[in-house]
N, C-alpha and C positions, 0 to 999 in steps of 0.2 A: 504492500499498499504505501501510496504516496503521503509523506510528512505535509502540514501546510504550508511549510515553507515554498514547496512546490506548487504546489497548487494554486496557488499565490502570487505564482511567480517572483517569488523572493529568492534567492542565494539564503545558504544555510548561516552565510555572515550577518544578511542583514538581518535577519527570523528574530523578532522578538517575545519572549511568551505574554502571549494576551488570554485574557480572561474576559467571556462575554457573557452578559446577564440573558436568560433566555422564559418569555412569560409567557406561562397559557394555562387553561380554565384547570386543566388534567390534575384531580385530585384522589381519586377516588380510588380505589383497591381494583377496580378493572383497568381503567386507562390507568395511572400510574406507572405499572412493571412496562407498559410497552415504549411509555416516553422514557423513563430511565434506559431501556434497550439500546432506543436509536440514538441515545445520547452518548450513552458510554458507549457503543459502537465508533461514533463520531470521536470522540474524546479518544480513544485510541489509535484511532489512525490519526490522527492531529495535537499531538500533544504540546503543538506551541500554538494552541489555538484552542481554549478548554472551556466548555460550556459548561455554566451554572444556571439549574431550573427552579424556579419559583413555581410553586402552583395561585393563582388567584383565583379565587369563588367567579361564577361567571358571570354573575349580576353587576359584581363591580372590576370587570375588568378595563371596559373602554375608558371609564371615568377615573381607575387610577392609574393607566396608559398616558391618558392626556393631561392627567393631573402633573406627572412623572417628563413631559415634555413639557409644558409651560415653567417647570421647575429647573431642568437641567439637569436631571436625572431620570429619564426612562428607561426602557430596558431595552439594549442591543438590538434584539430580536422579538419579535411578539407573535402567537396563533390569534386572531380578534375574526371577528364578525364579518365574512366575504359581503355584504349588502353595501357595508358604507366604510369603506378604503378611499372610497373615490371623493366623499365628502373628506377626508381630513386627507386626501393629495387640494385639494380646493382652497384647504386650510395652510396649510405649509407643516405640517403636522406629521409628515410621515416622508422615506425616501424615497428620491428615484432613483430606480433600483437600471435604470438603462442608461448611464454614465459606466455601468460596472456590466456591461454585457447580457443583459436582462431581457434585450428585446430578441436575442438568436434561439432563444429558449420557445417561443409562442408555440410551435408546430408540436411541442408536446405534449400539450396538455388538450382538452376538451374545452375548443374555443369559445363558447360562453363563458366559460369558465375563466379563462384565458382575459376576458375583456373586462371583467369584473374589477380587477387594479389597474384597469389602464382610464389615462387623465389625460388630455391636450397631448393627444401622442404619444407618451411617454408612459410606461410599466413601474408603481409602485408596488404593487404586490404579486408575488407570486400566488397560485389559487392551492387549496392541501385536501381538503376532502368538502364532498357535498352528499345529497341524499336528492331522494327522487317520491311525486307519491303516487300510489298506486291505487286500482280500486280492488278490495279485499271484499271476500264473495262465500257463503256461506253453503258447503254444496249440501251437507244433509239436508239444510234446509229447502234449497231448489229442489233436492228430489222428493220429501213431500210436498211441495207446490208444485209438482208434474215439469220442472223445468228442468234442462239438461244439461246437468251440472260442465259437460265442456263446453257449451254455447253460452258460456258470458255474455251480458251486454256490450255491445259496442258505440252504441248510437244515444243521446241522452231521450230519443222515445222508448227505445228499449228499456233504461231506469226505469220508465212510465210503468212499463205495460209491465215489467217483470216484478216491479213492486205492489203493483197491486194484484198478484198472484201470491207476494209472500204475504201482505199485510194480513194481521189478524185481531180481531175483539172479542172481548169478551161482554156481551150486551154493550154498555154504550161505551167501556173501555178500549182501547188500544194496549194492546198487550204486545202486539208488533208491529214497527213499523217498517213496510220492507228497503225503504231508502230516504231519504232528505239530504239534499246538495250542501244543509249547514251543519249535517252531523258533522264526524271527523276533524280533521287537522287541515283541510283543503280551502276554505273560506270564497267567500264572493271573490276578489279581485283574483285567486285562482281560477276559477270558473269565466272571469270574463276573459281572464287568456286563453282560458283551452277553448273558447268560442273565436278566438283572435283577433280580441279585442284587447285595449292598454287604456290604463289610467291617465298616463301620461304620453306626452306626447313624443316623438323619436329621438328626441336630446334627452328627455328626461327630466325636462324642464317645467310645462307647463301642461295643467290637469284638462285632460278631456273628459271626463266625468259625465259626459251627456252623449257619449255616441253611443251609435244603433246596437254595439256590441254588449254596452255600459248598463243601457234600458234594459232591451231585451233580458240580459241576464237577471235582474235584478226582478222582472214581470217574470221568469223561472223560478224564481226563490218561492213569487208570493203565489207562486200554483200549486205548491206543495204545500206550504203553509196553509192553503184553503180549503186541497185536499184534506188534509189530514184537520184540520183547526186548530188557528193560532193557538187559544190556550192549551189544546191539548197537546200542541208540541213540546210550547215551553215548560209545562208539567213532563212533559216525558223527558226530555230530555233532561230536565232536574234529576231524575230518577238513576241514572247513569252513574255507577262508583267509580271505582278505583280495581284494580289489577282483576279477576276476574267475572267482579260487577260491571265491566266497562260496556258499551253499548253492543260491540261486537261478540264478545266470549259468553255476557250472561245470553246472546239469543235474541235480544230486544230489535237490534237492526240487523239483518242478514247481509246488506251489501253497503259498506262506508269507504271513502276515500280516507288514505292515511297514508303517514311519512315510512317508506318501505324499513326503516329499519323497525317499526312495530312486529315485525320476524320474530326479532329475539325477543317480545313479551307473550308472544303466542307461543314459541317453544317453550319459554319458562315454564307459563303459568297455565297454560291450553293446548300439552303436548298433544291430545288425541281430537284434537277438532278437524273437522273437514275442511279445509279451506281453500280456496284458489285464489291469485292474483297475479290480476291484467292491471294494461295499460287504462289510465283514465277517460270513459267513453266520450265522445266530443256529438257535437249537434249533427253532423253528418257522418259520421262513421269513420272521417278521414284522421291520420294524425300530421301533427304539424311539431315546429321546435318548440311550441309554445302552450304542445298537450297537458302536459304538467308542469310543477313548478319542486325548485330544490332553495335549501338554503345552505349552510356550510361554514367555511370557514378559511380565511387567506392568511399569507404568512408577511408580515411586513416589519422594517425598519423606520422605528422609531426616528423622525427626527432627533439629530442631536447623540446620536450612537456616535462614540468614539472611535469604534471599527468599524466603518460601515462597511468596509472590502472584506474585510474576515468573516463581519454580521452576515454577508449577501453569500459569501460562499455556504454559510453554516443552514444558513435560506432554503439555496439550491440542494443541496442533501438532504435536508429536510423534507424537501416537497419531490424530492426523485427518487432515491435510495428509502429515504423514510419511510415516504408516502409505500413502498410494497409493502416494509413491516408493517406499517397499521391496517391496509386493508387485509392482511393476511390475519393478522390477529382482533383487530377490531370490528372488521366488514362495513369501516366508515367507506365510504363510495370513493377512490380518490380522481384526483383533477388530472392526474400524468397518465396519460395514456397504459404506458408500460406497467403502471402500475395494477392495472386491473385483473393482470394473468397471473397476481399473486396467491391469489383465492379460488378456489377450484372449486366451493359450495354451489352447487347447478341454481339455487334463490339469490345467491349474491351474482354468480355471472346475468339472468335474467334482470336482476335491476340493475345492473351496467348496462344490459342493453336499452333501457329505458332514457339511457344519458343523453343522447343527441335528442329526443321527445322534451326536453329540462328546461325547461326558464330559469332565469337567475334577475332579477330585476332588483336592481340598485337603488338605495333607499334616493330618492329624492333631491337632488341639493338644496333649494329652496323649501322644500315641505317637507320635511323631514317627521313630523307629525301629523300628514296629510289622513291616519286611517283613521283618527278621530274623527272626522267631519264624512267619511265611507261608512264606518260602522255606524254613526247616526243615521245617517240614510237606511242603510240594513235596516236597522232598528225599527226605523219610524214606517215601512213597507209592511215586515212581518210583525209586529207586536201591536202595530199602532193603525194598521192598514193602510196608509198613506201610497199615495199614486208617485207609482217609479219614478218618472219622466221626472214630478215635481220634488220629489227627493232629492235626486240625483243633481238637480240644476240648483238646489239650496246646495250641496254638497260643494258643488265647480263654485259658485259665489265664493265658499268660505276658504276655500284651499285656492283661487285666482287672489283673493286681499293677501291670504298667506304667505305665496310666493311673493306678489308686490311688496309685501313689508320688510322682506326678508333680504330681495334685491337692492330696495333702500338701505337696506340698515348692511349692507356686504358695500356698498361705496366709499 
């Protein structure tokens, strides 16, 4: 193995021992051994650049990192929310990696993940891991309802027709709701993207919340609520519990869209459950690069790192060789294409096959809290029976004002 001095283009005489401070949110007994293994491998190979790891709780990571940037003592490398890398780049809170050769690496990663670290034509982050949402369906419930468990729904109309057969009532009380787009963790925006629409323009700057796809999707949500009854849906959702009492494992909802990492939950809590996993159904049954969505984590070098060149070398290692180890042991989907073969589990391979269909939407630069207005519109329609067009017009106005105000503040 090459020593760090050679990896970084330094002669042995020039090299000085460097310690890199690395921060991420992995603190659990499940995650910590894998990140320790990756760091240990780096440290073994690179005696002149040693990495020290600090775990920070997920909900504190961004705040502590930015506080460190402001105070001049941020970590050298951080694993951080994939959706907000461009926000930090715009605010000069992370480091342009292009100057260290990052641009040459782009073809090695899934393109939509690579794009999450791109700002003004430069690369400010390397993508590490992501996830994707899929439709889980209960095969036993399908058989019971006379549905072929080998023919899952492909369209929105299929979801409606299948749900009608899967629904169950005990008198006036619903005991099983076949499907509802607001159950699971796909969300309204996920379904808008699934329908081929967006809530912001192509520059992810100005809201487009009254687009045909956005209105049609919210009207579709209302159709489901009207089918079951708004109060019934709210009460039914409130009955979902944790573990085996969630909506799917309890049998209350036999079709639900969830993060693919739900596979681990099913394996742990319901090993005998007969289920299928397929791409999220679309309006017309055709898939695209916005059929589903994912989140995940990028690797950044916070502004002010005293060793940015060495930090980039470690970031590159973590996002490539480290990603192989992480994919094999943690079952998270890697952004690095070559890492996907490190895990031979058929279900993992199936999830990887959905990555080309997975959309990652960066948080809008001038409207980071836009979802408050969007969630209000959805609640107004589902809980208060408002017209979808009117509710989204109000959301559009609120977010437009937010964008305008933040643009003025940025000048």
